[in-house]
KOLBA-922323 format. One record per residue: residue number from 1; residue in three letters; x, y, z of N, C-alpha, C, CB in turn. Coordinates in steps of 0.05 Angstrom, whole numbers, plus 5000, padded with zeros to 4 digits. Glycine has a CB too. Layout:
N
  pos  code   n_x   n_y   n_z  ca_x  ca_y  ca_z   c_x   c_y   c_z  cb_x  cb_y  cb_z
  NUM   ALA     X     Y     Z     X     Y     Z     X     Y     Z     X     Y     Z
...
This chain:
250
  pos  code   n_x   n_y   n_z  ca_x  ca_y  ca_z   c_x   c_y   c_z  cb_x  cb_y  cb_z
    1   MET  8905  7705  6727  8929  7681  6720  8925  7664  6744  8965  7693  6718
    2   GLU  8926  7640  6736  8915  7621  6759  8938  7586  6742  8862  7618  6758
    3   THR  8937  7575  6769  8944  7544  6763  8924  7525  6762  8960  7533  6781
    4   GLN  8930  7516  6753  8913  7486  6738  8918  7466  6757  8926  7472  6707
    5   VAL  8906  7454  6773  8918  7419  6772  8903  7398  6761  8924  7406  6799
    6   THR  8916  7382  6750  8905  7359  6737  8915  7323  6739  8908  7368  6710
    7   GLU  8906  7315  6749  8916  7281  6750  8918  7270  6729  8899  7262  6764
    8   ILE  8940  7269  6710  8954  7257  6687  8958  7228  6681  8977  7266  6687
    9   ALA  8962  7220  6711  8966  7187  6710  8953  7192  6739  9002  7169  6704
   10   PRO  8957  7166  6750  8952  7156  6781  8972  7168  6800  8956  7123  6784
   11   ASP  8954  7190  6812  8989  7209  6828  9005  7219  6819  9010  7198  6840
   12   ILE  8996  7226  6790  9021  7248  6776  8997  7265  6767  9048  7235  6745
   13   TYR  9010  7288  6783  8998  7319  6777  9006  7347  6762  8995  7329  6799
   14   ARG  8998  7354  6743  8999  7370  6719  8992  7398  6731  8978  7359  6694
   15   LEU  9014  7414  6744  9009  7442  6749  9010  7456  6729  9024  7454  6764
   16   SER  8992  7468  6717  9000  7485  6687  8995  7521  6695  8970  7472  6654
   17   THR  9009  7534  6689  9002  7564  6681  9009  7572  6658  9012  7583  6696
   18   TYR  8986  7577  6645  8991  7591  6624  8990  7630  6626  8970  7578  6606
   19   ILE  9012  7644  6620  9011  7667  6615  9002  7678  6595  9027  7674  6618
   20   SER  8980  7688  6587  8968  7703  6564  8992  7717  6555  8943  7724  6573
   21   ASP  9005  7730  6562  9028  7758  6548  9052  7745  6532  9046  7780  6578
   22   ALA  9050  7724  6542  9067  7702  6530  9066  7674  6512  9075  7696  6548
   23   ASP  9033  7686  6509  9021  7655  6494  9044  7641  6502  9015  7651  6456
   24   PHE  9042  7633  6524  9054  7612  6531  9044  7594  6556  9077  7621  6535
   25   MET  9051  7572  6563  9039  7556  6584  9072  7546  6598  9016  7529  6570
   26   PHE  9070  7548  6627  9091  7527  6645  9081  7510  6659  9108  7537  6664
   27   ASN  9085  7478  6652  9076  7467  6676  9096  7445  6694  9052  7454  6668
   28   GLN  9091  7437  6717  9111  7430  6734  9084  7402  6748  9126  7463  6760
   29   PHE  9103  7379  6756  9097  7352  6751  9093  7345  6786  9123  7335  6731
   30   LEU  9080  7344  6799  9079  7327  6822  9078  7301  6823  9062  7332  6836
   31   VAL  9094  7292  6838  9092  7256  6840  9085  7254  6858  9112  7235  6839
   32   ASP  9061  7250  6870  9056  7242  6902  9057  7208  6905  9022  7253  6913
   33   ALA  9080  7202  6926  9079  7180  6939  9084  7193  6968  9100  7158  6928
   34   GLU  9098  7168  6981  9101  7168  7008  9129  7186  7009  9103  7137  7021
   35   GLU  9144  7199  6984  9175  7213  6987  9154  7228  6961  9216  7192  6980
   36   PRO  9139  7257  6965  9133  7265  6944  9152  7281  6930  9114  7274  6946
   37   LEU  9153  7284  6901  9179  7299  6885  9159  7314  6868  9205  7277  6866
   38   LEU  9174  7339  6857  9170  7358  6837  9189  7361  6825  9163  7380  6843
   39   PHE  9172  7357  6796  9184  7363  6775  9184  7383  6762  9182  7351  6762
   40   HIS  9212  7403  6767  9209  7433  6754  9204  7442  6774  9188  7442  6732
   41   CYS  9215  7471  6783  9203  7479  6795  9194  7505  6793  9212  7474  6810
   42   GLY  9191  7513  6768  9179  7544  6759  9190  7568  6772  9149  7547  6765
   43   LEU  9191  7585  6754  9207  7615  6757  9193  7624  6790  9196  7643  6724
   44   ARG  9208  7641  6797  9215  7651  6819  9187  7662  6821  9241  7670  6820
   45   ALA  9171  7679  6801  9156  7700  6809  9123  7678  6804  9163  7733  6787
   46   LEU  9129  7660  6802  9108  7633  6795  9102  7614  6826  9127  7609  6767
   47   PHE  9127  7620  6838  9120  7598  6872  9097  7611  6879  9146  7600  6906
   48   PRO  9085  7634  6890  9065  7624  6902  9040  7614  6893  9060  7639  6915
   49   LEU  9030  7612  6863  9013  7608  6854  9027  7574  6847  9005  7632  6834
   50   VAL  9044  7559  6838  9055  7536  6839  9048  7528  6869  9084  7536  6831
   51   SER  9057  7535  6895  9061  7523  6913  9036  7520  6929  9080  7533  6925
   52   GLU  9016  7537  6923  8992  7537  6934  8974  7514  6917  8981  7566  6935
   53   ALA  8981  7510  6893  8974  7491  6873  8980  7456  6883  8992  7500  6846
   54   VAL  9010  7460  6894  9022  7435  6902  9003  7423  6930  9056  7442  6909
   55   ALA  8999  7454  6938  8986  7444  6974  8957  7433  6975  8982  7473  6998
   56   ARG  8940  7434  6937  8911  7425  6939  8921  7397  6942  8889  7432  6912
   57   VAL  8934  7384  6936  8943  7351  6929  8956  7337  6951  8964  7348  6905
   58   THR  8981  7349  6966  8991  7345  6987  9006  7370  7008  9007  7327  6977
   59   PRO  9010  7377  7029  9032  7398  7049  9052  7405  7031  9050  7384  7078
   60   VAL  9056  7425  7025  9082  7426  7013  9108  7422  7037  9083  7455  6998
   61   GLU  9108  7425  7054  9128  7418  7073  9135  7389  7070  9118  7424  7099
   62   ASN  9116  7373  7050  9128  7336  7050  9127  7327  7030  9112  7311  7066
   63   LEU  9142  7356  7020  9167  7349  6989  9179  7340  6999  9185  7369  6970
   64   ARG  9194  7313  6992  9223  7302  6992  9243  7309  6980  9225  7282  6985
   65   TRP  9238  7310  6952  9253  7313  6920  9244  7335  6905  9249  7288  6900
   66   ILE  9261  7348  6887  9258  7374  6878  9278  7363  6855  9265  7403  6900
   67   THR  9267  7365  6839  9284  7352  6809  9273  7378  6787  9268  7310  6796
   68   PHE  9290  7372  6759  9287  7381  6739  9299  7372  6712  9290  7400  6744
   69   GLY  9291  7387  6687  9301  7373  6668  9336  7386  6667  9281  7377  6639
   70   HIS  9335  7411  6658  9362  7434  6665  9365  7449  6671  9375  7442  6656
   71   VAL  9386  7463  6679  9390  7487  6686  9373  7511  6676  9414  7490  6680
   72   GLU  9360  7520  6689  9338  7535  6668  9316  7559  6684  9315  7507  6652
   73   ALA  9316  7590  6680  9304  7597  6702  9271  7592  6694  9314  7627  6711
   74   ASP  9257  7578  6685  9234  7567  6685  9225  7541  6697  9229  7566  6663
   75   GLU  9262  7527  6699  9254  7499  6709  9263  7500  6735  9265  7474  6693
   76   CYS  9277  7516  6745  9292  7523  6770  9296  7546  6789  9311  7520  6766
   77   GLY  9279  7570  6765  9282  7595  6773  9280  7591  6818  9252  7615  6754
   78   SER  9267  7584  6823  9243  7585  6847  9261  7567  6866  9206  7570  6838
   79   LEU  9283  7551  6865  9293  7529  6873  9290  7527  6904  9319  7527  6865
   80   ASN  9315  7550  6918  9313  7561  6938  9276  7564  6958  9327  7587  6926
   81   SER  9277  7575  6939  9236  7581  6960  9229  7554  6966  9199  7596  6935
   82   TRP  9228  7543  6945  9215  7510  6952  9239  7497  6979  9218  7482  6915
   83   LEU  9259  7496  6977  9277  7493  6996  9268  7503  7021  9301  7504  6990
   84   GLN  9262  7527  7023  9254  7534  7056  9228  7534  7056  9265  7562  7070
   85   ALA  9212  7535  7038  9174  7519  7047  9176  7491  7052  9146  7519  7017
   86   ALA  9198  7472  7047  9198  7438  7054  9230  7433  7061  9186  7416  7023
   87   PRO  9236  7433  7089  9251  7433  7103  9258  7404  7105  9243  7448  7122
   88   ARG  9251  7378  7094  9258  7356  7088  9261  7352  7064  9247  7341  7096
   89   ALA  9259  7376  7040  9263  7362  7012  9299  7361  7001  9242  7382  6988
   90   GLN  9308  7342  6984  9335  7354  6977  9329  7356  6948  9363  7336  6985
   91   VAL  9348  7369  6929  9356  7369  6900  9360  7345  6892  9379  7384  6894
   92   ALA  9346  7329  6876  9364  7307  6862  9368  7325  6823  9340  7267  6862
   93   HIS  9394  7319  6819  9400  7326  6794  9417  7312  6788  9405  7349  6788
   94   GLY  9422  7313  6758  9445  7290  6741  9482  7300  6753  9440  7297  6694
   95   VAL  9489  7283  6746  9512  7293  6765  9528  7318  6752  9534  7268  6771
   96   MET  9530  7316  6724  9540  7335  6717  9534  7359  6717  9544  7332  6701
   97   GLY  9504  7362  6716  9486  7387  6727  9495  7394  6759  9450  7378  6725
   98   CYS  9496  7376  6772  9511  7388  6801  9532  7391  6809  9507  7377  6819
   99   LEU  9556  7381  6793  9588  7396  6785  9588  7421  6775  9605  7383  6762
  100   VAL  9573  7432  6752  9573  7448  6745  9558  7476  6748  9575  7439  6732
  101   SER  9537  7468  6762  9507  7485  6773  9502  7482  6800  9478  7473  6759
  102   VAL  9491  7463  6797  9468  7459  6824  9485  7456  6848  9445  7429  6821
  103   ASN  9513  7449  6853  9520  7448  6879  9528  7480  6892  9543  7427  6881
  104   ASP  9523  7496  6876  9535  7526  6886  9497  7537  6882  9570  7547  6858
  105   MET  9487  7528  6862  9460  7545  6873  9441  7542  6887  9447  7550  6861
  106   ALA  9445  7515  6895  9427  7504  6918  9429  7506  6947  9426  7480  6915
  107   ASP  9416  7523  6965  9421  7532  6995  9424  7489  7007  9381  7560  7012
  108   ARG  9412  7472  6999  9424  7450  7009  9438  7431  6991  9408  7439  7022
  109   GLN  9449  7419  7000  9477  7396  6979  9451  7380  6966  9507  7366  7003
  110   PRO  9454  7378  6941  9444  7364  6920  9450  7332  6913  9452  7378  6900
  111   ARG  9425  7322  6915  9437  7286  6914  9446  7291  6883  9408  7252  6919
  112   PRO  9465  7279  6873  9476  7278  6847  9455  7244  6825  9517  7274  6856
  113   LEU  9446  7245  6805  9439  7222  6802  9448  7208  6775  9415  7223  6806
  114   GLU  9456  7183  6771  9477  7183  6741  9446  7166  6726  9521  7156  6743
  115   ASP  9460  7160  6705  9441  7157  6684  9429  7125  6688  9457  7163  6654
  116   GLU  9403  7127  6687  9395  7097  6688  9376  7099  6724  9432  7071  6686
  117   GLU  9392  7127  6739  9388  7114  6763  9357  7115  6770  9405  7126  6784
  118   VAL  9341  7102  6792  9321  7099  6799  9322  7112  6828  9314  7072  6794
  119   LEU  9300  7129  6837  9291  7136  6863  9266  7128  6868  9292  7162  6869
  120   ASP  9267  7100  6892  9247  7102  6907  9232  7115  6916  9249  7096  6918
  121   LEU  9204  7123  6905  9187  7140  6923  9178  7131  6945  9167  7149  6912
  122   GLY  9171  7101  6941  9146  7096  6963  9117  7095  6947  9143  7122  6987
  123   GLY  9118  7071  6926  9095  7059  6915  9094  7077  6885  9067  7063  6937
  124   LYS  9116  7093  6883  9127  7112  6850  9154  7102  6851  9127  7155  6848
  125   ARG  9166  7103  6833  9193  7091  6824  9206  7114  6802  9187  7057  6808
  126   VAL  9216  7129  6792  9221  7152  6779  9257  7144  6768  9214  7181  6803
  127   ARG  9256  7146  6742  9283  7134  6741  9297  7156  6723  9284  7102  6727
  128   ARG  9325  7169  6716  9338  7199  6713  9352  7184  6684  9364  7213  6744
  129   LEU  9341  7193  6665  9346  7193  6636  9364  7216  6635  9322  7196  6618
  130   GLU  9401  7212  6626  9406  7234  6620  9404  7224  6587  9432  7248  6635
  131   THR  9396  7258  6585  9389  7271  6548  9410  7296  6543  9349  7289  6543
  132   PRO  9444  7298  6547  9459  7315  6542  9455  7323  6518  9479  7309  6546
  133   HIS  9446  7355  6521  9442  7366  6494  9411  7368  6473  9461  7349  6480
  134   MET  9396  7350  6494  9372  7342  6481  9346  7345  6497  9375  7314  6473
  135   PRO  9338  7373  6501  9331  7386  6467  9354  7416  6476  9281  7399  6458
  136   HIS  9359  7422  6501  9382  7444  6502  9395  7430  6532  9367  7485  6504
  137   GLY  9424  7444  6533  9431  7439  6557  9444  7414  6556  9411  7441  6575
  138   TRP  9473  7421  6575  9491  7395  6567  9489  7380  6595  9528  7402  6558
  139   ASP  9473  7393  6622  9460  7377  6634  9432  7364  6637  9463  7384  6646
  140   ALA  9423  7361  6607  9400  7360  6605  9385  7326  6605  9397  7376  6582
  141   GLY  9363  7324  6631  9358  7302  6627  9327  7295  6639  9381  7288  6638
  142   LEU  9310  7272  6631  9283  7274  6637  9283  7257  6662  9262  7265  6613
  143   LEU  9254  7245  6669  9252  7230  6690  9224  7210  6678  9247  7251  6719
  144   TYR  9225  7181  6681  9215  7161  6672  9205  7145  6696  9234  7148  6655
  145   GLU  9166  7153  6704  9163  7143  6729  9148  7111  6726  9145  7166  6747
  146   GLU  9163  7094  6726  9162  7070  6722  9135  7052  6728  9182  7063  6734
  147   THR  9118  7060  6748  9098  7045  6751  9070  7050  6736  9095  7045  6777
  148   THR  9075  7076  6723  9054  7083  6710  9061  7089  6683  9042  7103  6722
  149   GLY  9084  7086  6668  9097  7092  6657  9094  7115  6636  9101  7073  6652
  150   THR  9092  7140  6653  9094  7167  6645  9120  7175  6640  9084  7184  6663
  151   LEU  9124  7183  6625  9149  7202  6623  9154  7239  6618  9161  7189  6600
  152   LEU  9164  7248  6643  9160  7272  6650  9188  7286  6623  9164  7277  6690
  153   CYS  9177  7303  6604  9199  7299  6578  9207  7327  6572  9184  7284  6547
  154   GLY  9201  7342  6606  9216  7369  6598  9206  7386  6572  9246  7361  6593
  155   ASP  9219  7402  6566  9222  7424  6540  9221  7406  6517  9253  7443  6538
  156   LEU  9217  7378  6511  9208  7365  6478  9173  7363  6475  9224  7324  6473
  157   PHE  9173  7368  6458  9142  7377  6439  9134  7407  6448  9110  7353  6450
  158   ALA  9154  7420  6459  9142  7447  6468  9127  7463  6439  9170  7469  6483
  159   ARG  9106  7477  6447  9085  7487  6436  9078  7512  6447  9066  7471  6436
  160   ILE  9071  7534  6422  9055  7567  6435  9029  7572  6443  9054  7589  6414
  161   GLY  9022  7567  6462  8995  7569  6459  8982  7566  6488  8986  7549  6438
  162   ASP  8963  7559  6483  8943  7537  6510  8932  7528  6502  8925  7543  6530
  163   ALA  8931  7505  6521  8920  7474  6507  8904  7459  6528  8948  7451  6498
  164   PRO  8895  7441  6525  8874  7429  6541  8901  7414  6566  8849  7401  6517
  165   PRO  8885  7408  6589  8905  7387  6606  8916  7364  6593  8891  7374  6629
  166   LEU  8900  7347  6578  8903  7317  6564  8897  7318  6544  8891  7295  6572
  167   THR  8916  7312  6518  8906  7307  6491  8909  7283  6481  8916  7323  6473
  168   GLU  8909  7274  6454  8916  7249  6446  8925  7268  6412  8887  7221  6449
  169   SER  8909  7287  6411  8914  7299  6387  8945  7302  6379  8899  7325  6388
  170   GLU  8949  7302  6358  8982  7306  6344  8999  7326  6353  8982  7314  6314
  171   LEU  9030  7319  6364  9040  7327  6369  9063  7349  6350  9042  7310  6381
  172   VAL  9071  7329  6347  9094  7344  6319  9093  7370  6303  9093  7326  6292
  173   GLY  9076  7368  6300  9062  7389  6274  9068  7421  6287  9018  7382  6268
  174   PRO  9058  7420  6313  9054  7447  6334  9086  7450  6350  9023  7438  6362
  175   ALA  9094  7421  6346  9127  7432  6364  9144  7431  6340  9144  7406  6394
  176   LEU  9142  7426  6319  9164  7436  6295  9152  7469  6286  9162  7409  6262
  177   ALA  9129  7482  6295  9122  7496  6285  9133  7525  6314  9091  7485  6275
  178   ALA  9134  7512  6333  9150  7535  6361  9182  7523  6354  9137  7526  6407
  179   GLU  9187  7504  6346  9221  7514  6342  9219  7525  6316  9248  7487  6343
  180   ASP  9211  7530  6283  9213  7551  6272  9217  7574  6294  9191  7554  6255
  181   VAL  9197  7578  6313  9203  7607  6317  9227  7616  6350  9165  7622  6320
  182   PHE  9234  7594  6361  9241  7592  6388  9272  7587  6374  9224  7565  6411
  183   ARG  9276  7559  6352  9308  7550  6350  9313  7537  6373  9332  7575  6347
  184   SER  9301  7529  6395  9317  7517  6423  9337  7498  6419  9298  7503  6442
  185   THR  9326  7472  6400  9336  7449  6404  9361  7447  6391  9319  7430  6396
  186   CYS  9384  7435  6405  9408  7427  6384  9399  7405  6370  9436  7420  6397
  187   LEU  9404  7415  6348  9410  7391  6331  9442  7381  6316  9391  7397  6309
  188   THR  9437  7358  6340  9469  7342  6328  9469  7314  6321  9493  7342  6350
  189   ALA  9487  7294  6321  9492  7271  6312  9468  7256  6332  9526  7263  6316
  190   ALA  9468  7268  6357  9457  7248  6377  9434  7247  6382  9464  7249  6398
  191   THR  9416  7275  6367  9386  7280  6375  9372  7258  6376  9371  7298  6358
  192   ALA  9370  7257  6346  9349  7232  6341  9349  7211  6353  9349  7223  6318
  193   PRO  9381  7188  6355  9378  7172  6374  9371  7171  6398  9392  7165  6374
  194   THR  9372  7202  6413  9366  7202  6441  9334  7196  6447  9375  7231  6453
  195   MET  9321  7216  6424  9299  7212  6421  9282  7180  6410  9296  7233  6407
  196   ARG  9299  7174  6398  9290  7145  6397  9292  7117  6421  9305  7139  6375
  197   ARG  9314  7128  6435  9312  7112  6462  9289  7120  6472  9334  7117  6484
  198   LEU  9281  7137  6475  9258  7151  6497  9231  7132  6488  9252  7192  6490
  199   ALA  9238  7130  6462  9213  7116  6443  9211  7099  6465  9218  7100  6407
  200   GLY  9235  7080  6460  9242  7045  6460  9229  7050  6496  9289  7030  6453
  201   LEU  9215  7069  6512  9206  7061  6529  9178  7050  6530  9211  7076  6543
  202   ARG  9162  7063  6505  9142  7059  6505  9122  7069  6526  9144  7039  6501
  203   PRO  9131  7098  6533  9113  7112  6554  9080  7108  6549  9121  7145  6553
  204   THR  9065  7110  6573  9042  7113  6562  9028  7134  6564  9030  7099  6566
  205   THR  9038  7146  6576  9037  7180  6582  9056  7199  6578  9034  7186  6607
  206   MET  9057  7227  6572  9075  7241  6556  9073  7263  6586  9064  7253  6517
  207   GLY  9096  7286  6597  9081  7307  6615  9095  7324  6596  9085  7311  6653
  208   LEU  9091  7344  6580  9100  7361  6567  9096  7393  6586  9085  7357  6539
  209   MET  9126  7398  6591  9126  7424  6606  9113  7443  6595  9149  7433  6610
  210   HIS  9114  7446  6562  9105  7473  6548  9089  7465  6534  9123  7491  6534
  211   GLY  9069  7449  6544  9035  7448  6525  9017  7421  6538  9041  7441  6480
  212   PRO  8998  7405  6528  8988  7390  6542  9004  7365  6549  8967  7387  6532
  213   SER  8991  7346  6574  9000  7312  6576  8984  7308  6549  8987  7289  6609
  214   TYR  8999  7279  6543  8991  7265  6525  8988  7231  6528  9006  7273  6507
  215   THR  8970  7227  6524  8955  7200  6524  8957  7184  6493  8922  7207  6532
  216   GLY  8968  7191  6482  8961  7171  6452  8985  7156  6449  8956  7189  6421
  217   ASP  8993  7146  6420  9017  7133  6419  9040  7153  6416  9016  7113  6398
  218   CYS  9050  7149  6447  9072  7161  6453  9099  7160  6439  9075  7156  6474
  219   GLY  9102  7121  6436  9129  7117  6433  9127  7136  6403  9141  7079  6434
  220   GLN  9103  7137  6386  9104  7136  6358  9114  7168  6349  9072  7127  6347
  221   ALA  9099  7177  6370  9100  7212  6377  9134  7218  6372  9089  7221  6417
  222   LEU  9148  7202  6398  9179  7204  6400  9196  7199  6366  9189  7175  6425
  223   THR  9180  7177  6362  9190  7166  6337  9193  7184  6323  9177  7148  6324
  224   ASP  9166  7204  6304  9169  7210  6291  9176  7241  6293  9154  7200  6282
  225   LEU  9173  7252  6324  9195  7277  6322  9229  7272  6327  9185  7298  6347
  226   ALA  9229  7249  6329  9259  7244  6318  9274  7242  6288  9264  7221  6327
  227   ALA  9255  7229  6272  9256  7230  6238  9245  7270  6232  9223  7197  6221
  228   ALA  9237  7278  6240  9238  7308  6237  9262  7323  6240  9223  7319  6255
  229   TYR  9277  7322  6262  9296  7331  6277  9322  7313  6263  9290  7328  6309
  230   GLU  9315  7296  6254  9342  7278  6244  9344  7291  6214  9337  7237  6244
  231   ASP  9320  7297  6200  9320  7308  6172  9332  7333  6171  9293  7312  6161
  232   ARG  9322  7353  6186  9339  7383  6197  9367  7380  6197  9333  7393  6228
  233   PHE  9379  7365  6216  9405  7359  6222  9418  7359  6206  9409  7342  6232
  234   LEU  9415  7332  6185  9424  7329  6154  9423  7347  6137  9412  7311  6141
  235   ALA  9393  7362  6131  9395  7387  6118  9421  7408  6124  9369  7399  6126
  236   SER  9419  7407  6142  9436  7429  6164  9467  7418  6147  9433  7418  6211
  237   CYS  9477  7404  6152  9500  7388  6147  9509  7400  6119  9492  7356  6146
  238   ASP  9481  7386  6094  9493  7389  6073  9495  7417  6057  9483  7371  6061
  239   GLY  9478  7437  6079  9474  7466  6081  9513  7480  6078  9454  7474  6118
  240   HIS  9515  7465  6099  9548  7477  6107  9568  7458  6086  9559  7469  6149
  241   ARG  9560  7445  6078  9579  7422  6063  9573  7444  6022  9556  7370  6068
  242   GLY  9547  7455  6024  9542  7460  5998  9535  7443  5986  9557  7468  5987
  243   GLY  9510  7424  5996  9497  7405  5989  9477  7409  5972  9491  7394  6006
  244   ASP  9465  7393  5953  9435  7405  5938  9418  7394  5952  9427  7398  5906
  245   GLY  9412  7374  5976  9394  7381  5996  9402  7350  6013  9358  7388  5984
  246   PRO  9373  7350  6035  9378  7330  6051  9381  7299  6040  9359  7332  6069
  247   ARG  9410  7295  6066  9411  7266  6045  9394  7240  6060  9448  7253  6040
  248   PRO  9394  7217  6049  9368  7195  6073  9384  7183  6094  9349  7161  6054
  249   ARG  9365  7193  6112  9373  7181  6140  9383  7156  6138  9350  7180  6159
  250   PRO  9405  7147  6155  9422  7130  6153  9403  7107  6168  9450  7139  6165
């Protein structure tokens, strides 16, 4: 088992570990700037592999910011290992997540981020986008790197199996197939509108946590995924009410 390093956009690196026993990949993203930022910490067991991968790009002790989409073992299980290895690093997470979890979990006080708040990393600018319960977790949020148009989209488009580092291939089908297995996405009235908000950014690259990074039409992929989940949400509502089938989307 190894962690592969791929530059998916200028100075943005995907750190990918495929675990064959689970037939699933786990990706972290390093934004290399004056104040380097790591998005997703990874599982504790993967810390040796992922930290060695970071060191191929920049010394681990140079890390200034550590953040993640939501509180979950594969996103922040190794959080305190990173804080120990990088003395200058500070955790940055959404306000809600800090209040309910990270203030207690992290060995150093985190920096709470508001929706749309920007961290200027020096050469890169990352914006926190609150996405509560999308795809899951009430503290959920994503990062958008403004200078390259890169959306670090966490568990969105998660798929089963190995994949190349970068692709322009269709994402929605594999994501829905994985959803049929895992049932990990919260279907609420806000799910599709939140995805359409992301589509409005018109990102040029998307960094998936469980899949390849994507350089096709990101806005269209997000719009298509929103439509698919909206159909599922409406069908579930009709099912609870005894309806005959999906209603037209508003």
